[in-house]
C-alpha positions as CSV (number, residue, x, y, z in Angstrom):
1,M,273.7,21.9,339.1
2,I,273.1,20.6,335.6
3,T,274.2,22.7,332.7
4,G,274.8,22.1,329.0
5,T,277.2,23.0,326.3
6,G,274.2,24.6,324.5
7,T,270.5,24.1,324.0
8,G,269.0,20.7,323.1
9,V,271.9,18.6,324.4
10,G,269.8,16.5,326.9
11,K,270.0,18.4,330.2
12,T,266.4,17.5,331.2
13,V,266.9,13.8,330.5
14,V,270.1,13.8,332.5
15,T,268.4,15.7,335.3
16,A,265.6,13.2,335.3
17,G,268.1,10.3,335.3
18,I,269.9,11.6,338.4
19,A,266.6,12.2,340.1
20,A,265.3,8.8,339.2
21,L,268.3,7.0,340.7
22,A,268.2,9.1,343.8
23,R,264.5,8.3,344.3
24,S,265.3,4.6,343.9
25,A,267.8,5.0,346.7
26,R,264.9,6.5,348.8
27,R,266.3,10.0,348.8
28,R,264.0,13.0,348.9
29,V,264.6,14.9,345.6
30,A,263.8,18.4,344.5
31,V,264.4,19.8,341.0
32,L,264.6,23.6,340.5
33,K,264.3,25.2,337.1
34,P,265.2,28.9,337.5
35,A,264.0,30.0,334.1
36,Q,261.9,28.1,331.5
37,T,261.9,29.7,328.1
38,G,260.1,29.0,324.9
39,V,257.1,27.4,326.6
40,A,253.6,29.0,327.0
41,A,252.0,29.3,330.4
42,A,249.6,26.4,329.9
43,E,252.1,24.0,328.3
44,P,254.2,21.4,330.1
45,G,257.8,22.4,330.5
46,D,261.0,20.6,331.4
47,L,259.9,19.9,335.0
48,A,256.8,18.0,333.6
49,D,259.3,15.8,331.7
50,V,261.3,15.2,334.8
51,V,258.3,14.1,336.7
52,R,257.1,11.9,333.9
53,L,260.5,10.1,333.7
54,A,261.6,10.2,337.3
55,G,258.4,10.0,339.3
56,E,257.2,12.1,342.1
57,V,259.8,14.7,342.9
58,T,259.4,18.2,344.3
59,T,259.6,20.7,341.5
60,R,259.9,24.5,341.4
61,E,260.0,26.9,338.5
62,L,260.9,30.4,339.3
63,R,260.0,32.1,336.0
64,R,258.5,31.2,332.7
65,F,258.9,33.1,329.4
66,A,257.0,32.2,326.2
67,E,259.7,33.3,323.8
68,P,262.6,30.9,323.1
69,L,265.3,33.3,324.1
70,A,268.0,33.7,326.8
71,P,266.2,34.4,330.1
72,D,267.5,38.0,330.4
73,T,266.3,38.8,326.9
74,A,263.0,37.0,327.3
75,A,262.3,38.8,330.6
76,R,263.0,42.2,329.1
77,R,260.8,41.6,326.1
78,A,258.0,40.3,328.3
79,G,258.3,43.2,330.8
80,M,258.8,40.7,333.6
81,P,261.5,40.9,336.4
82,P,264.6,38.9,335.6
83,V,265.8,35.9,337.5
84,R,268.6,36.9,339.8
85,P,271.3,34.4,340.8
86,S,270.6,35.3,344.5
87,E,266.9,34.3,344.0
88,V,268.0,31.0,342.5
89,A,270.4,30.3,345.4
90,S,267.8,31.2,348.0
91,A,265.3,28.8,346.4
92,A,267.9,26.1,346.3
93,V,268.8,26.6,350.0
94,E,265.1,26.6,350.9
95,L,264.5,23.3,349.1
96,D,267.6,21.8,350.7
97,Q,266.0,22.2,354.1
98,D,263.7,19.2,353.6
99,H,265.3,17.3,350.7
100,D,268.3,15.0,350.5
101,L,269.2,16.2,347.0
102,V,268.4,19.4,345.1
103,L,269.1,19.5,341.4
104,V,269.2,22.8,339.6
105,E,268.7,22.6,335.8
106,G,270.0,25.6,333.9
107,A,268.7,27.1,330.6
108,G,270.9,26.6,327.6
109,G,274.6,26.8,328.4
110,L,276.6,27.8,331.5
111,L,277.0,31.5,330.8
112,V,273.5,32.2,329.4
113,R,272.5,35.5,331.0
114,F,269.7,35.5,333.6
115,D,269.7,39.2,334.3
116,P,270.9,42.6,333.0
117,D,273.9,42.4,335.3
118,G,275.2,39.3,333.6
119,G,274.3,36.8,336.3
120,T,274.5,33.2,335.2
121,L,274.2,29.6,336.5
122,A,277.9,29.7,337.2
123,D,277.3,32.4,339.8
124,V,274.7,30.3,341.5
125,A,277.0,27.3,341.6
126,W,279.8,29.5,343.1
127,A,277.5,31.0,345.7
128,L,276.3,27.6,346.8
129,G,279.6,25.8,346.5
130,A,277.8,23.3,344.3
131,A,279.4,21.0,341.7
132,V,278.2,21.2,338.1
133,V,277.4,18.3,335.7
134,V,278.0,19.3,332.1
135,V,275.8,17.7,329.5
136,A,277.4,17.6,326.0
137,H,276.3,16.3,322.6
138,A,278.2,13.4,321.1
139,G,279.4,14.5,317.7
140,L,281.6,16.9,315.8
141,G,282.1,20.3,317.5
142,T,281.4,19.1,321.1
143,L,285.1,19.2,322.1
144,N,285.3,23.0,321.8
145,T,282.1,23.7,323.7
146,A,282.9,21.2,326.4
147,A,286.4,22.6,326.8
148,L,285.1,26.2,327.0
149,T,282.4,25.3,329.6
150,A,284.9,23.4,331.8
151,E,287.4,26.2,331.6
152,A,284.8,28.8,332.6
153,L,284.0,26.6,335.6
154,R,287.6,26.3,336.6
155,R,288.2,30.1,336.3
156,R,285.3,30.7,338.7
157,G,286.5,28.1,341.2
158,V,283.5,25.8,340.6
159,T,283.9,22.0,340.5
160,C,283.0,20.2,337.4
161,A,281.5,16.9,338.5
162,G,281.9,15.4,335.1
163,I,280.7,15.2,331.5
164,V,277.5,13.3,330.4
165,I,276.8,12.7,326.8
166,G,273.1,13.6,326.6
167,S,272.2,11.6,323.5
168,W,274.4,8.8,322.3
169,P,273.4,7.8,318.7
170,A,272.4,4.3,317.9
171,E,275.0,4.4,315.1
172,P,277.8,6.6,316.3
173,D,280.0,8.1,313.6
174,L,283.8,8.4,313.9
175,A,283.7,11.8,315.6
176,S,281.4,10.5,318.3
177,R,283.5,7.4,318.9
178,C,286.7,9.5,319.2
179,N,285.0,12.0,321.5
180,V,284.4,9.3,324.1
181,E,288.1,9.4,324.9
182,D,288.7,13.1,323.9
183,L,285.9,14.7,325.9
184,P,287.3,14.0,329.4
185,E,290.7,15.0,328.2
186,V,289.8,18.4,326.8
187,A,287.4,19.1,329.7
188,Q,289.8,17.9,332.4
189,A,286.9,16.1,334.0
190,P,285.7,12.5,333.9
191,L,283.1,11.1,331.5
192,V,280.3,10.2,334.0
193,G,277.5,9.0,331.7
194,A,276.0,8.6,328.2
195,F,272.3,8.3,327.6
196,P,271.1,6.5,324.5
197,E,269.2,8.7,322.0
198,G,265.4,8.5,322.5
199,S,265.7,7.9,326.3
200,G,263.3,10.8,326.9
201,A,260.5,8.9,325.2
202,L,260.7,5.8,327.5
203,S,258.2,4.9,330.2
204,A,259.3,5.7,333.8
205,T,260.1,2.0,334.5
206,E,262.2,1.7,331.3
207,F,263.9,5.0,331.9
208,A,265.0,4.1,335.4
209,E,266.8,1.0,334.1
210,V,268.4,3.0,331.3
211,A,269.5,5.7,333.8
212,R,271.2,3.1,335.9
213,R,273.3,2.0,333.0
214,A,273.8,5.5,331.7
215,L,275.2,7.2,334.8
216,A,278.3,6.6,336.8
217,P,278.4,5.5,340.4
218,S,279.1,9.1,341.5
219,L,275.6,9.9,340.1
220,G,274.0,6.8,341.5
221,G,274.4,4.4,338.5
222,E,276.7,1.7,337.1
223,F,278.2,3.4,334.0
224,D,281.9,2.7,333.4
225,A,283.7,5.0,331.1
226,K,286.4,2.5,330.1
227,D,283.8,-0.2,329.3
228,F,281.9,2.3,327.2
229,A,285.0,3.4,325.3
230,D,285.9,-0.3,324.7
231,A,282.4,-1.0,323.4
232,H,282.7,2.0,320.9
233,P,286.3,1.9,319.5
234,A,287.3,4.6,317.1
């Protein structure tokens, strides 16, 4: 599972990076997007970006809503059935039958509501026993949202596989540099990656190399959190 501390933090880039590295290791990869919001029917969504960056992976989108709202709200306003956690889990299990790795990219943050009963991505992770990668932004304010997300996972008995900074600025400010060491402490989870800003605009070949440097060995790459911290001292 890939979730974020909010919207626009780089979940799709991180998902594509993990997928790209898995493909380079000759693994069969599927990417599941339970709910795509804020994108019209004929427009390319997050899964199109994943394919553009990572190459040919199996993709599945369960529901699409044109309004840029939480999936539950968007479904209600569109008069469409909501996405239920059980539906997401079933789709993931089905994809798992003939793939080596299934990635599920959430919408917004961990506890964004999918349905009127309050179902979230955390419920899907718990049902499947899946670990969750949390994507966070680099700068001021990220410590609070990362800590809250990680605490919500722990309270539900879900493993946090680590924190990835979704967009590391070319000229990081003091808060960003301090957060390299503070993020894993407040989240009680390792820093397992940091993507340079603008990574989503690269070609697939360039992106694969960036992903290798941007993600830790646990996610298929070569990122070392200590080396990264040493290269960006506060």
